[in-house]
N, C-alpha and C positions, 0 to 999 in steps of 0.2 A: 504494500500500500504506500501511496505517497502521502504527503502532509495533509492535503485536502481530504483525501479518502479517509484518513485516520480521524480527522476532525469530524467528518460526517458520520462516522461509525464507532466512535470512541467507546461507548458503553458496551456494545456488542463485542468489540475487540477485547475489552477487559474480561467480559464473560467467557469468551473463548479461551483467553489466556489462563483464567482460573479453572477452566474445564468444568464449568457449571452448566448443567442442562436443566430443562424445564421441570424436572421432578425434584430437584434439590430444595429442601426447606431451609430457608435462611431467616435469621432474625433481623428484619430490616434489610436495607440495601447493603450489599457486600462492599460497595464502593460509593464514595461521594466524589462527584466531579465539580470542577469550577472552571468557568469560562471568564478569563480576565479581560475580555474585550479586544484582545490583540490578535485574535484568530488562532489562539492556542488554548487547548484544554489541559488542565493539570489534575492529577489525582489529589484531592484534599484529604481523603481518609480511605484507607484500604483495610477492610475488615474480612480478611480471608486467610486461611492457613498457608496459601502459597505466597511466595515473595512478591512484593509490589513490583509490577513490570515498568520498564522504561518505555519511552515512545518507540525506540528502535525495536524492542521486543514485540510491542503491539503491532508494529508494521509488518511483522512476519505472518500475521494472520491473513489469510487470503480473502479477497472480496467474494469469492465463490462460497467459502465457508460462512461468511457474514450473511450472504443472501439466503443460503440454506437455512440458517438459524432464524432469520427474519420470516421466511416462509413458514417454517415450523411453528413459530409463535402465532403468526396470523391464522394458520389452520386450526390451532388449538383454541384460539379465541372464537373462531367461527363455530367450532363444535360446541362450545359452551353457550353460545347465543341462540342456537337453533336445535330443535329436536332432531330433525333429519337434515343434514347438510349434504349438498351435492359437491363431490370432490373427485378428482381423477385418482387412478390407482397410485400414481407417484405421490400425490399430496397425502393420501390416506396412509401410506407407508412412513411418512415423516411425523405422524402424530404419536405422542406418548399417550396411548389410549388407556382407558379405564373400563372395567367391566360395566356393561350396560349402554355404552355409546353406540349410536346407530348412525349409519352413513349410507347415502346412495352413491354407488361407484359409477361415475359417468363413463368410465372406460368399458365396463362389461354390462352396464345397465341393470345392476342388481343391488338390492338392499342388503347391507351387512350389519351384523351385530358383533360387538367385541365381547368375548366371553372366554374365561379361563385362559387368558394370555394370547388369544388369536382372533382375527376377524373371520367370521363364519357367515356364509350366505344364509339368509333367512329361509330361502327355498330349500337349501340342503339341510338346514338345521331342523326342518320339520315343523316350523311355526306357521308356514303359509303355503297354500296350494294355489298355484297360478296355472290356468288352462291356456 
């Protein structure tokens, strides 16, 4: 990442550096950031067991990883806002799913239920009969 990309993605880069995923339970924010108005962000408080990263270390996080993380969070928010969300197979695979989540897979046009650690087609699960 260059300086501007880091500025635009600083929090997610910190999250990636600390290897925190959406399932971690943290007491409050693990990092407090400060924008001093000069176009630079600095870490004001680092509340994580890993060592506080430098800007150079954060720049090693790829934009592809940042985008994947952003999409994963977006898809998880969508799942919480709607009973049945329409997502592609790729988007479904990025969700940290919990038992009881239901999604319509736009790739294969089936409704899936997350149960016992896996997505199962409701048709194959025996809950619905479609002619």
